[in-house]
DRENDO-970685 format. One record per residue (C-alpha): x, y, z. Coordinates in steps of 0.02 Angstrom, whole numbers, plus 50000, padded with zeros to 5 digits. Layout:
// DRENDO-970685
XYZ ...
// end
This chain:
// DRENDO-970685
525045233351826 523125231651802 523735222651642 524795211251710 523875205251873 522535203351729 523425191451616 524195183551771 522515177851864 521965171951675 523205159851635 522845152551818 521375149751751 521545141051606 522865133051703 521485125751841 520355123251660 521225110451597 521785099751712 520105094251755 520745080551584 519075077851550 519335084951361 517445084551350 517215067051329 515705068251455 514695079151331 515105062951218 514355054751351 512845063051392 512365066651234 512535047651178 511615044151331 510075058551263 510135051251082 509775031951154 508595036151273 507495045851161 507665032051031 506905021351143 505515030351193 505075030651060 505485016950971 504125009151124 502885022751076 503025012750900 502904999450906 501175004251051 500395010650904 500964991050807 500024981550895 498394991550925 498464996450774 498674977750714 497504973150896 495954983950806 496094977050641 496004958550723 494354963850853 493534972250643 493754954650576 493324942650718 491554956150714 491484953750531 491324934950548 490144936350696 488974944450596 489184935150425 489064919050516 487524923750634 486554924050439 487244909350337 487364911050148 487204931050152 489074935250183 488644956150143 488194958250306 490164957450364 490304974650319 489304984550401 489844976550554 491494979850520 491504998550491 490105000550631 491384990650752 492645002250692 491495019150703 491035015650897 492935011650942 494425016150837 
// end
């Protein structure tokens, strides 16, 4: 008798759970949304690193050109100036 009561309660619960009708669609949407959000965050970080690297290379090149221009005819001063700039700022 107790087993029958337990089985009938399980059947009632199963009917209630199955009547929700989402069939896992909500989990799928959350999964897609989470993956999209993580990809967007990763893309933003990657763009920031790329921009920082380009800006640093441009600034180092400008420092080398400034050092080479201050002593006309002596371009050998450019490389140490670039190395010093990168050591100070990178």
